[in-house]
ZAPADREN-912896 format. One record per atom (N, C-alpha, C): x, y, z; residue in three letters. Coordinates in steps of 0.05 Angstrom, whole numbers, padded with zeros to 5 digits, always signed. Example, Ala and Ser with C-alpha at 12.3 -4.5 7.8 and 13.67 -1.06 7.14 Angstrom:
+00264-00114+00156ALA/+00246-00090+00156ALA/+00264-00066+00156ALA/+00257-00045+00142SER/+00273-00021+00143SER/+00258+00001+00157SER/
***
This chain:
+00675+00095-00215UNK/+00652+00093-00191UNK/+00631+00076-00167UNK/+00627+00081-00155UNK/+00618+00071-00126UNK/+00595+00057-00134UNK/+00597+00035-00120UNK/+00572+00005-00127UNK/+00551+00025-00108UNK/+00526+00018-00127UNK/+00505+00032-00118UNK/+00486+00011-00105UNK/+00500-00013-00099UNK/+00475-00034-00090UNK/+00486-00023-00052UNK/+00513-00012-00048UNK/+00526-00007-00021UNK/+00509+00023-00016UNK/+00500+00045-00031UNK/+00493+00067-00022UNK/+00471+00068-00008UNK/+00470+00076+00023UNK/+00454+00070+00036UNK/+00430+00086+00030UNK/+00406+00076+00035UNK/+00378+00077+00020UNK/+00353+00079+00033UNK/+00336+00093+00034UNK/+00312+00102+00045UNK/+00288+00092+00016UNK/+00267+00068+00028UNK/+00258+00072+00005UNK/+00229+00077+00018UNK/+00214+00092+00004UNK/+00188+00104+00006UNK/+00166+00093-00001UNK/+00160+00095-00018UNK/+00147+00080-00041UNK/+00145+00046-00059UNK/+00132+00034-00043UNK/+00136+00001-00057UNK/+00115-00014-00044UNK/+00104-00024-00051UNK/+00076-00048-00046UNK/+00083-00072-00039UNK/+00082-00085-00015UNK/+00089-00113-00006UNK/+00076-00123-00021UNK/+00052-00121-00036UNK/+00040-00151-00047UNK/+00061-00152-00076UNK/+00067-00130-00083UNK/+00084-00114-00111UNK/+00118-00128-00108UNK/+00117-00142-00086UNK/+00152-00150-00083UNK/+00152-00183-00082UNK/+00133-00199-00082UNK/+00134-00220-00079UNK/+00151-00243-00097UNK/+00172-00242-00083UNK/+00189-00265-00103UNK/+00171-00291-00122UNK/+00178-00287-00147UNK/+00159-00306-00173UNK/+00157-00341-00155UNK/+00176-00348-00146UNK/+00186-00372-00131UNK/+00174-00372-00111UNK/+00164-00357-00096UNK/+00149-00356-00059UNK/+00120-00359-00072UNK/+00113-00340-00099UNK/+00084-00346-00102UNK/+00073-00367-00107UNK/+00097-00378-00123UNK/+00086-00407-00138UNK/+00083-00427-00111UNK/+00104-00424-00091UNK/+00094-00445-00073UNK/+00079-00433-00051UNK/+00063-00418-00048UNK/+00044-00407-00030UNK/+00017-00415-00051UNK/+00021-00400-00076UNK/-00003-00415-00098UNK/-00015-00441-00090UNK/+00011-00463-00093UNK/+00009-00488-00102UNK/-00008-00500-00077UNK/+00008-00488-00054UNK/-00007-00498-00016UNK/-00035-00483-00015UNK/-00043-00465-00033UNK/-00070-00457-00027UNK/-00088-00463-00058UNK/-00082-00484-00071UNK/-00090-00482-00090UNK/-00097-00472-00114UNK/-00078-00453-00117UNK/-00095-00432-00131UNK/-00062-00436-00160UNK/-00067-00435-00179UNK/-00053-00441-00208UNK/-00036-00407-00215UNK/-00004-00413-00211UNK/+00005-00398-00216UNK/+00032-00408-00239UNK/+00029-00387-00256UNK/+00044-00397-00289UNK/+00066-00402-00273UNK/+00091-00415-00294UNK/+00117-00414-00284UNK/+00137-00389-00288UNK/+00121-00368-00300UNK/+00142-00345-00303UNK/+00123-00329-00305UNK/+00127-00300-00298UNK/+00105-00282-00292UNK/+00097-00272-00329UNK/+00071-00262-00337UNK/+00062-00260-00350UNK/+00078-00233-00368UNK/+00083-00226-00389UNK/+00089-00196-00386UNK/+00077-00168-00388UNK/+00078-00149-00372UNK/+00065-00133-00365UNK/+00056-00110-00390UNK/+00029-00105-00391UNK/+00016-00093-00416UNK/-00002-00069-00400UNK/+00017-00051-00392UNK/+00003-00030-00383UNK/-00014-00032-00349UNK/-00034-00017-00347UNK/-00045-00016-00323UNK/-00067-00042-00321UNK/-00078-00047-00342UNK/-00100-00074-00345UNK/-00074-00092-00333UNK/-00051-00099-00345UNK/-00044-00123-00337UNK/-00034-00124-00312UNK/-00029-00095-00303UNK/-00022-00094-00265UNK/-00035-00104-00251UNK/-00065-00087-00262UNK/-00084-00107-00243UNK/-00090-00141-00240UNK/-00088-00151-00268UNK/-00080-00178-00265UNK/-00068-00190-00259UNK/-00034-00180-00248UNK/-00019-00197-00237UNK/-00017-00191-00208UNK/-00030-00176-00202UNK/-00039-00165-00166UNK/-00060-00176-00157UNK/-00075-00182-00181UNK/-00102-00201-00166UNK/-00087-00227-00164UNK/-00068-00239-00175UNK/-00058-00271-00179UNK/-00053-00265-00137UNK/-00038-00247-00145UNK/-00016-00250-00122UNK/-00034-00247-00086UNK/-00058-00228-00098UNK/-00069-00225-00074UNK/-00095-00253-00063UNK/-00091-00257-00087UNK/-00110-00289-00091UNK/-00096-00315-00072UNK/-00063-00309-00074UNK/-00055-00334-00064UNK/-00044-00325-00034UNK/-00050-00305-00025UNK/-00048-00295-00002UNK/-00066-00307+00025UNK/-00068-00325+00039UNK/-00088-00335+00054UNK/-00086-00332+00079UNK/-00064-00342+00090UNK/-00056-00355+00120UNK/-00038-00327+00124UNK/-00031-00336+00158UNK/-00019-00316+00172UNK/+00014-00331+00167UNK/+00013-00343+00159UNK/+00048-00354+00148UNK/+00058-00345+00122UNK/+00034-00343+00106UNK/+00036-00323+00082UNK/+00043-00304+00081UNK/+00028-00284+00093UNK/+00038-00258+00103UNK/+00055-00252+00116UNK/+00060-00269+00134UNK/+00095-00264+00154UNK/+00111-00277+00133UNK/+00115-00292+00116UNK/+00141-00304+00097UNK/+00141-00280+00077UNK/+00117-00263+00063UNK/+00136-00246+00042UNK/+00134-00221+00055UNK/+00130-00219+00078UNK/+00137-00193+00094UNK/+00170-00192+00101UNK/+00175-00222+00110UNK/+00208-00230+00120UNK/+00225-00233+00093UNK/+00216-00240+00072UNK/+00233-00233+00056UNK/+00235-00209+00032UNK/+00214-00194+00042UNK/+00215-00166+00033UNK/+00252-00148+00050UNK/+00249-00155+00073UNK/+00264-00137+00097UNK/+00296-00164+00076UNK/+00297-00177+00069UNK/+00317-00203+00066UNK/+00330-00182+00035UNK/+00305-00183+00017UNK/+00314-00169-00014UNK/+00324-00137-00015UNK/+00309-00119+00009UNK/+00314-00095+00008UNK/+00346-00092+00020UNK/+00354-00106+00041UNK/+00379-00109+00052UNK/+00403-00111+00023UNK/+00398-00133+00008UNK/+00408-00133-00019UNK/+00409-00110-00035UNK/+00392-00092-00030UNK/+00395-00068-00042UNK/+00411-00049-00028UNK/+00420-00043-00004UNK/+00428-00022+00005UNK/+00418-00015+00022UNK/+00382-00017+00022UNK/+00367-00013+00030UNK/+00365-00007+00074UNK/+00362+00017+00077UNK/+00374+00013+00110UNK/+00341+00023+00121UNK/+00321+00027+00109UNK/+00302+00039+00119UNK/+00275+00034+00094UNK/+00252+00029+00103UNK/+00237+00025+00088UNK/+00205+00021+00098UNK/+00185+00041+00080UNK/+00159+00051+00090UNK/+00146+00030+00070UNK/+00137+00012+00072UNK/+00130-00014+00054UNK/+00101-00006+00056UNK/+00079+00003+00032UNK/+00054+00003+00039UNK/+00040-00029+00029UNK/+00022-00027+00051UNK/-00006-00051+00052UNK/-00026-00044+00054UNK/-00045-00067+00035UNK/-00069-00060+00038UNK/-00081-00075+00055UNK/-00083-00069+00084UNK/-00092-00091+00099UNK/-00120-00094+00109UNK/-00137-00073+00106UNK/-00157-00076+00111UNK/-00178-00098+00086UNK/-00169-00090+00056UNK/-00179-00099+00035UNK/-00169-00134+00046UNK/-00142-00142+00054UNK/-00142-00176+00057UNK/-00154-00185+00076UNK/-00153-00162+00100UNK/-00176-00172+00118UNK/-00209-00178+00114UNK/-00223-00174+00103UNK/-00240-00169+00085UNK/-00249-00193+00073UNK/-00221-00204+00057UNK/-00218-00219+00042UNK/-00211-00253+00056UNK/-00197-00251+00076UNK/-00189-00279+00087UNK/-00218-00277+00108UNK/-00229-00259+00121UNK/-00245-00269+00141UNK/-00237-00259+00169UNK/-00215-00242+00165UNK/-00202-00232+00194UNK/-00185-00209+00185UNK/-00201-00194+00201UNK/-00187-00160+00193UNK/-00169-00154+00206UNK/-00158-00168+00224UNK/-00130-00167+00245UNK/-00113-00169+00232UNK/-00117-00201+00218UNK/-00088-00223+00212UNK/-00071-00212+00198UNK/-00082-00203+00162UNK/-00062-00200+00155UNK/-00040-00178+00157UNK/-00046-00158+00176UNK/-00035-00137+00184UNK/-00016-00150+00205UNK/-00027-00160+00224UNK/-00008-00172+00246UNK/+00014-00194+00238UNK/+00007-00206+00213UNK/+00022-00229+00205UNK/+00045-00207+00192UNK/+00043-00189+00172UNK/+00057-00174+00157UNK/+00084-00162+00177UNK/+00071-00147+00206UNK/+00087-00137+00218UNK/+00108-00153+00237UNK/+00093-00171+00245UNK/+00115-00197+00257UNK/+00135-00204+00236UNK/+00125-00207+00211UNK/+00143-00213+00190UNK/+00166-00193+00189UNK/+00157-00170+00188UNK/+00176-00148+00182UNK/+00199-00145+00214UNK/+00184-00152+00228UNK/+00197-00154+00258UNK/+00225-00174+00253UNK/+00216-00202+00244UNK/+00229-00224+00236UNK/+00248-00214+00218UNK/+00245-00192+00199UNK/+00264-00193+00179UNK/+00279-00174+00186UNK/+00280-00151+00210UNK/+00301-00132+00215UNK/+00313-00148+00233UNK/+00307-00165+00252UNK/+00325-00182+00267UNK/+00348-00196+00245UNK/+00340-00208+00226UNK/+00353-00223+00213UNK/+00376-00206+00191UNK/+00362-00188+00180UNK/+00377-00170+00161UNK/+00386-00140+00164UNK/+00380-00124+00192UNK/+00383-00106+00204UNK/+00358-00077+00179UNK/+00339-00083+00162UNK/+00321-00070+00156UNK/+00310-00062+00163UNK/+00304-00029+00178UNK/+00283-00024+00193UNK/+00261-00018+00182UNK/+00241-00024+00190UNK/+00202-00014+00170UNK/+00193-00003+00189UNK/+00172+00012+00171UNK/+00150+00023+00173UNK/+00132+00009+00157UNK/+00099+00023+00164UNK/+00078+00011+00150UNK/+00069+00038+00140UNK/+00062+00038+00112UNK/+00042+00058+00098UNK/+00014+00033+00094UNK/-00011+00038+00104UNK/-00032+00022+00101UNK/-00047+00039+00073UNK/-00049+00032+00051UNK/-00062+00049+00028UNK/-00092+00032+00023UNK/-00111+00047+00014UNK/-00136+00047+00000UNK/-00151+00060-00028UNK/-00153+00043-00039UNK/-00168+00037-00059UNK/-00182+00064-00064UNK/-00185+00079-00086UNK/-00199+00102-00085UNK/-00222+00097-00097UNK/-00231+00063-00102UNK/-00249+00054-00123UNK/-00268+00038-00093UNK/-00259+00043-00080UNK/-00270+00026-00052UNK/-00277+00040-00036UNK/-00302+00035-00016UNK/-00322+00039+00004UNK/-00306+00060+00020UNK/-00314+00086+00023UNK/-00302+00114+00050UNK/-00304+00089+00077UNK/-00320+00070+00082UNK/-00326+00048+00099UNK/-00304+00037+00109UNK/-00293+00021+00085UNK/-00265+00007+00087UNK/-00238+00032+00097UNK/-00239+00060+00086UNK/-00224+00067+00088UNK/-00228+00080+00115UNK/-00240+00080+00130UNK/-00250+00081+00165UNK/-00240+00066+00182UNK/-00243+00032+00161UNK/-00225+00002+00176UNK/-00193+00012+00180UNK/-00187+00025+00156UNK/-00164+00030+00152UNK/-00150+00045+00166UNK/-00164+00068+00167UNK/-00154+00084+00194UNK/-00155+00077+00230UNK/-00174+00056+00229UNK/-00170+00049+00252UNK/-00148+00027+00266UNK/-00137+00007+00243UNK/-00119-00013+00247UNK/-00099+00006+00247UNK/-00087+00027+00239UNK/-00065+00051+00239UNK/-00060+00058+00263UNK/-00089+00066+00280UNK/-00090+00075+00303UNK/-00081+00059+00316UNK/-00076+00031+00318UNK/-00075+00005+00328UNK/-00046-00002+00335UNK/-00037+00010+00315UNK/-00007-00004+00315UNK/+00019+00015+00312UNK/+00037+00022+00327UNK/+00051+00037+00326UNK/+00069+00039+00298UNK/+00069+00011+00293UNK/+00088+00015+00275UNK/+00076+00017+00242UNK/+00048+00032+00241UNK/+00036+00035+00218UNK/+00044+00074+00217UNK/+00056+00077+00203UNK/+00059+00112+00207UNK/+00046+00127+00188UNK/+00030+00114+00170UNK/+00014+00127+00153UNK/-00004+00115+00137UNK/-00026+00126+00125UNK/-00047+00114+00112UNK/-00051+00138+00085UNK/-00064+00126+00061UNK/-00069+00145+00042UNK/-00083+00120+00019UNK/-00090+00145-00010UNK/-00107+00127-00027UNK/-00082+00124-00041UNK/-00087+00099-00060UNK/-00083+00087-00084UNK/-00102+00081-00097UNK/-00096+00077-00122UNK/-00112+00065-00154UNK/-00123+00087-00175UNK/-00138+00075-00185UNK/-00142+00103-00201UNK/-00153+00128-00205UNK/-00138+00142-00209UNK/-00139+00175-00204UNK/-00166+00183-00217UNK/-00178+00162-00231UNK/-00205+00173-00243UNK/-00225+00173-00219UNK/-00222+00156-00190UNK/-00241+00162-00175UNK/-00239+00183-00152UNK/-00245+00204-00154UNK/-00240+00230-00128UNK/-00231+00224-00108UNK/-00212+00243-00095UNK/-00209+00229-00072UNK/-00224+00248-00046UNK/-00246+00267-00055UNK/-00267+00286-00036UNK/-00274+00269-00022UNK/-00291+00248-00019UNK/-00305+00231-00012UNK/-00292+00224+00022UNK/-00270+00214+00015UNK/-00251+00195+00034UNK/-00242+00230+00055UNK/-00245+00261+00046UNK/-00231+00278+00057UNK/-00233+00274+00093UNK/-00261+00266+00107UNK/-00261+00273+00134UNK/-00245+00252+00140UNK/-00237+00229+00130UNK/-00224+00203+00138UNK/-00191+00213+00142UNK/-00178+00234+00124UNK/-00157+00241+00133UNK/-00152+00258+00140UNK/-00179+00281+00146UNK/-00175+00295+00173UNK/-00167+00285+00194UNK/-00190+00262+00197UNK/-00182+00247+00225UNK/-00152+00238+00234UNK/-00139+00228+00205UNK/-00113+00212+00211UNK/-00095+00229+00217UNK/-00101+00257+00201UNK/-00084+00278+00221UNK/-00085+00282+00248UNK/-00115+00291+00256UNK/-00120+00292+00290UNK/-00106+00275+00306UNK/-00103+00250+00288UNK/-00089+00223+00311UNK/-00070+00223+00305UNK/-00057+00236+00296UNK/-00023+00237+00289UNK/-00013+00217+00272UNK/-00031+00207+00255UNK/-00024+00183+00233UNK/-00023+00199+00202UNK/-00002+00191+00197UNK/+00009+00212+00173UNK/-00003+00206+00145UNK/-00003+00225+00126UNK/-00021+00217+00099UNK/-00004+00234+00081UNK/-00003+00203+00064UNK/+00009+00205+00041UNK/-00009+00193+00012UNK/-00013+00205-00006UNK/-00041+00195-00030UNK/-00019+00187-00055UNK/-00027+00170-00069UNK/-00015+00166-00094UNK/-00034+00194-00106UNK/-00024+00211-00131UNK/-00037+00225-00134UNK/-00010+00240-00161UNK/-00017+00250-00187UNK/-00010+00257-00207UNK/+00012+00239-00225UNK/+00001+00216-00225UNK/+00011+00197-00239UNK/-00002+00191-00273UNK/-00028+00180-00266UNK/-00052+00185-00288UNK/-00063+00203-00293UNK/-00068+00222-00272UNK/-00089+00242-00266UNK/-00063+00268-00267UNK/-00067+00289-00275UNK/-00056+00312-00273UNK/-00061+00329-00258UNK/-00060+00355-00253UNK/-00044+00376-00234UNK/-00074+00373-00219UNK/-00098+00370-00225UNK/-00120+00379-00198UNK/-00115+00353-00192UNK/-00102+00322-00189UNK/-00105+00303-00168UNK/-00083+00311-00152UNK/-00065+00324-00152UNK/-00039+00333-00142UNK/-00057+00351-00122UNK/-00066+00373-00129UNK/-00081+00407-00113UNK/-00100+00386-00087UNK/-00112+00370-00103UNK/-00132+00359-00091UNK/-00122+00339-00060UNK/-00101+00324-00068UNK/-00076+00307-00053UNK/-00067+00323-00022UNK/-00059+00355-00040UNK/-00054+00364-00021UNK/-00067+00381+00004UNK/-00087+00389-00013UNK/-00106+00408-00001UNK/-00127+00398+00019UNK/-00141+00390+00002UNK/-00164+00372+00019UNK/-00157+00344+00040UNK/-00140+00332+00018UNK/-00134+00309+00029UNK/-00111+00305+00040UNK/-00098+00333+00054UNK/-00079+00332+00080UNK/-00052+00312+00074UNK/-00049+00316+00045UNK/-00018+00291+00038UNK/+00006+00312+00051UNK/+00022+00293+00060UNK/+00045+00305+00069UNK/+00068+00295+00042UNK/+00065+00279+00032UNK/+00089+00278+00008UNK/+00068+00265-00020UNK/+00070+00266-00038UNK/+00060+00252-00060UNK/+00069+00226-00070UNK/+00054+00209-00073UNK/+00070+00190-00082UNK/+00060+00187-00114UNK/+00085+00185-00130UNK/+00096+00192-00171UNK/+00085+00227-00162UNK/+00068+00233-00176UNK/+00071+00267-00167UNK/+00084+00275-00201UNK/+00089+00253-00213UNK/+00103+00272-00237UNK/+00086+00289-00261UNK/+00054+00291-00259UNK/+00041+00310-00268UNK/+00042+00326-00259UNK/+00058+00334-00233UNK/+00058+00366-00224UNK/+00070+00383-00242UNK/+00078+00377-00265UNK/+00094+00389-00280UNK/+00072+00404-00301UNK/+00046+00388-00308UNK/+00023+00403-00314UNK/+00030+00434-00314UNK/+00031+00438-00280UNK/+00014+00466-00270UNK/+00040+00485-00262UNK/+00054+00499-00283UNK/+00075+00508-00268UNK/+00065+00527-00232UNK/+00050+00533-00234UNK/+00040+00550-00208UNK/+00042+00526-00182UNK/+00033+00503-00195UNK/+00027+00482-00173UNK/+00053+00474-00174UNK/+00072+00474-00193UNK/+00105+00475-00183UNK/+00115+00478-00165UNK/+00106+00509-00161UNK/+00118+00535-00146UNK/+00100+00527-00116UNK/+00076+00526-00114UNK/+00070+00511-00084UNK/+00081+00481-00078UNK/+00086+00462-00094UNK/+00097+00439-00088UNK/+00125+00445-00076UNK/+00140+00463-00090UNK/+00166+00464-00078UNK/+00171+00485-00059UNK/+00156+00504-00050UNK/+00142+00522-00033UNK/+00148+00502-00006UNK/+00124+00489-00007UNK/+00118+00477+00015UNK/+00137+00457+00030UNK/+00156+00440+00002UNK/+00178+00421+00016UNK/+00168+00402+00014UNK/+00139+00391-00006UNK/+00129+00359-00005UNK/+00149+00345-00026UNK/+00162+00318-00006UNK/+00168+00306-00038UNK/+00159+00291-00051UNK/+00167+00284-00075UNK/+00156+00261-00097UNK/+00162+00240-00094UNK/+00151+00223-00089UNK/+00153+00190-00091UNK/+00161+00177-00112UNK/+00187+00188-00135UNK/+00182+00175-00164UNK/+00201+00152-00172UNK/+00173+00145-00183UNK/+00185+00115-00186UNK/+00190+00104-00215UNK/+00214+00103-00234UNK/+00211+00115-00266UNK/+00208+00087-00270UNK/+00217+00059-00267UNK/+00211+00039-00280UNK/+00178+00035-00277UNK/+00165+00041-00258UNK/+00141+00032-00261UNK/+00118+00055-00276UNK/+00132+00074-00278UNK/+00116+00091-00297UNK/+00119+00089-00323UNK/+00139+00081-00333UNK/+00148+00070-00356UNK/+00127+00045-00365UNK/+00129+00028-00348UNK/+00117+00007-00351UNK/+00088+00004-00356UNK/+00082+00016-00337UNK/+00049+00020-00331UNK/+00041+00044-00357UNK/+00047+00060-00373UNK/+00048+00084-00390UNK/+00041+00106-00384UNK/+00059+00112-00364UNK/+00058+00138-00362UNK/+00076+00149-00371UNK/+00098+00147-00375UNK/+00127+00165-00389UNK/+00132+00134-00410UNK/+00142+00153-00429UNK/+00149+00143-00458UNK/+00167+00116-00454UNK/+00186+00127-00438UNK/+00215+00102-00432UNK/+00232+00110-00413UNK/+00245+00104-00405UNK/+00275+00113-00383UNK/+00287+00130-00390UNK/+00298+00135-00418UNK/+00307+00159-00419UNK/+00289+00181-00417UNK/+00264+00176-00429UNK/+00252+00200-00431UNK/+00229+00210-00401UNK/+00233+00195-00387UNK/+00226+00202-00355UNK/+00221+00236-00352UNK/+00208+00242-00332UNK/+00207+00274-00323UNK/+00227+00279-00306UNK/+00239+00255-00291UNK/+00251+00262-00264UNK/+00278+00281-00265UNK/+00290+00280-00288UNK/+00304+00305-00288UNK/+00291+00339-00292UNK/+00268+00336-00298UNK/+00248+00361-00297UNK/+00244+00370-00280UNK/+00236+00348-00261UNK/+00224+00349-00234UNK/+00252+00359-00213UNK/+00276+00349-00219UNK/+00300+00352-00205UNK/+00306+00386-00212UNK/+00309+00392-00244UNK/+00311+00421-00247UNK/+00293+00444-00237UNK/+00270+00428-00233UNK/+00240+00454-00223UNK/+00245+00455-00192UNK/+00267+00444-00185UNK/+00274+00448-00152UNK/+00260+00434-00139UNK/+00240+00419-00149UNK/+00224+00397-00132UNK/+00247+00379-00112UNK/+00235+00377-00090UNK/+00245+00346-00078UNK/+00249+00327-00092UNK/+00260+00304-00097UNK/+00251+00279-00117UNK/+00261+00257-00092UNK/+00251+00241-00089UNK/+00263+00212-00078UNK/+00253+00187-00102UNK/+00273+00167-00097UNK/+00269+00147-00119UNK/+00266+00121-00106UNK/+00243+00103-00122UNK/+00230+00083-00110UNK/+00227+00063-00133UNK/+00214+00037-00126UNK/+00207+00018-00144UNK/+00179+00016-00156UNK/+00157+00021-00135UNK/+00135+00018-00134UNK/+00119-00010-00130UNK/+00134-00032-00157UNK/+00124-00055-00157UNK/+00140-00070-00166UNK/+00162-00081-00154UNK/+00183-00088-00168UNK/+00185-00114-00173UNK/+00177-00127-00159UNK/+00173-00156-00177UNK/+00159-00162-00196UNK/+00140-00149-00201UNK/+00125-00153-00230UNK/+00132-00131-00245UNK/+00156-00117-00246UNK/+00166-00106-00266UNK/+00191-00110-00270UNK/+00208-00119-00256UNK/+00233-00137-00247UNK/+00254-00116-00251UNK/+00244-00104-00234UNK/+00266-00079-00222UNK/+00278-00082-00186UNK/+00298-00071-00184UNK/+00310-00059-00156UNK/+00312-00034-00155UNK/+00315-00031-00133UNK/+00319+00003-00114UNK/+00351+00004-00126UNK/+00373-00010-00130UNK/+00394-00009-00138UNK/+00391+00003-00169UNK/+00371-00016-00179UNK/+00369-00013-00211UNK/+00362+00017-00223UNK/+00339+00022-00202UNK/+00329+00052-00210UNK/+00349+00078-00204UNK/+00366+00070-00184UNK/+00390+00092-00183UNK/+00408+00084-00206UNK/+00421+00065-00214UNK/+00430+00056-00241UNK/+00424+00079-00265UNK/+00400+00072-00266UNK/+00385+00087-00285UNK/+00395+00114-00293UNK/+00386+00126-00269UNK/+00397+00154-00271UNK/+00426+00164-00284UNK/+00436+00141-00268UNK/+00475+00143-00272UNK/+00473+00135-00306UNK/+00462+00119-00314UNK/+00472+00114-00340UNK/+00457+00130-00363UNK/+00428+00126-00358UNK/+00409+00144-00375UNK/+00411+00176-00372UNK/+00416+00189-00350UNK/+00412+00210-00346UNK/+00443+00238-00336UNK/+00459+00220-00334UNK/+00488+00223-00319UNK/+00482+00232-00297UNK/+00468+00232-00271UNK/+00481+00237-00245UNK/+00508+00230-00235UNK/+00522+00242-00228UNK/+00540+00238-00209UNK/+00529+00222-00179UNK/+00556+00210-00170UNK/+00548+00192-00149UNK/+00534+00221-00125UNK/+00551+00247-00126UNK/+00548+00260-00106UNK/+00506+00273-00113UNK/+00510+00266-00136UNK/+00473+00275-00136UNK/+00454+00256-00138UNK/+00465+00233-00135UNK/+00451+00199-00126UNK/+00450+00209-00099UNK/+00473+00211-00097UNK/+00476+00216-00056UNK/+00458+00234-00048UNK/+00453+00257-00057UNK/+00430+00273-00056UNK/+00389+00253-00049UNK/+00395+00242-00073UNK/+00370+00235-00083UNK/+00364+00218-00054UNK/+00383+00196-00044UNK/+00389+00182-00027UNK/+00380+00201+00001UNK/+00395+00216+00009UNK/+00384+00242+00032UNK/+00358+00247+00029UNK/+00348+00259+00010UNK/+00321+00270+00008UNK/+00294+00245+00015UNK/+00305+00220+00005UNK/+00293+00205+00020UNK/+00290+00196+00052UNK/+00312+00195+00052UNK/+00313+00199+00084UNK/+00296+00220+00102UNK/+00303+00247+00089UNK/+00286+00271+00111UNK/+00265+00274+00103UNK/+00253+00254+00077UNK/+00219+00256+00073UNK/+00206+00234+00088UNK/+00227+00218+00098UNK/+00210+00193+00116UNK/+00202+00199+00140UNK/+00182+00174+00154UNK/+00173+00188+00178UNK/+00196+00164+00200UNK/+00214+00167+00186UNK/+00234+00147+00204UNK/+00243+00163+00239UNK/+00251+00156+00256UNK/+00260+00162+00285UNK/+00280+00180+00276UNK/+00285+00207+00287UNK/+00311+00215+00283UNK/+00337+00202+00290UNK/+00333+00188+00306UNK/+00362+00168+00309UNK/+00359+00151+00280UNK/+00346+00146+00268UNK/+00347+00129+00244UNK/+00357+00141+00226UNK/+00347+00163+00218UNK/+00353+00187+00196UNK/+00384+00194+00198UNK/+00386+00202+00222UNK/+00421+00211+00226UNK/+00438+00190+00221UNK/+00434+00162+00225UNK/+00449+00143+00217UNK/+00447+00132+00195UNK/+00428+00137+00182UNK/+00433+00133+00155UNK/+00447+00153+00133UNK/+00434+00180+00141UNK/+00458+00205+00136UNK/+00488+00211+00137UNK/+00494+00190+00157UNK/+00519+00178+00163UNK/+00535+00164+00151UNK/+00522+00148+00150UNK/+00528+00126+00136UNK/+00529+00133+00094UNK/+00503+00143+00095UNK/+00512+00162+00053UNK/+00531+00178+00055UNK/+00535+00188+00081UNK/+00570+00214+00077UNK/+00594+00196+00071UNK/+00589+00171+00095UNK/+00614+00148+00089UNK/+00623+00131+00059UNK/+00594+00131+00052UNK/+00587+00120+00020UNK/+00608+00137+00006UNK/+00597+00168-00004UNK/+00607+00181-00019UNK/+00641+00190-00008UNK/+00635+00189+00012UNK/+00674+00204+00017UNK/+00703+00179+00017UNK/
***
């Protein structure tokens, strides 16, 4: 069996704030006067995730903080065989919190550029916006995206109990401005969440999307439209949206003919890596190396990477397989 850490990968669904090394978080927290425990607490569903996420955000305050975590993200992705990543970042919310709307994103983009020089991992950024937060902040998110070429998309994240309809004009404007749109949908909520995301929400990919299986007609629509799903198995289990890795619906999504990509979502918080996610599919679901390579190709094809980058990574995947 081939070494999955060397399988060339594209990583499409991962939140920068949830990739921070715990040692880094403790050092940054200490410098900023924020107490950080010696080790992360056990994750107890969605409430536990919000608590951990809040701690990380409270530690990130300076240009150097944001730059460091972005740079280290690239190094950690390189160790997983990632060649290209689209990393999500809640820039507008951080900007409000630190009192400078431009600083967090500028620092992250600088850190990612440094990381590319050091590790060779090419990155682009997706700016996400919590469904619970004001529409005005979503417009600020779009404004940031318009001003930075390295930002390829914006989209909704967070609790799907909050509807996406109030944000429809924002995402219509995004598409008109040639900014891609990717929403979290079909994770905690059912088929209607997915339907809203891909119709009035204008989504071009689906973050998670596992609940599409609730509605056979919707499965057919998503399949016919070729919309890729950013599936994050360990995250779904940790947050209570799938009973176990062995019972995760990813094989059923494949059987339904849907375009599936493999991702981590919140790797540092749940102690996983992209390589481990692929390995679970091999050991628990019996996927062959050829099938795992197809999943890697799906992510490349579903990405917003430049054509030359896609071609290069496809060539590397073929080399790994042959």
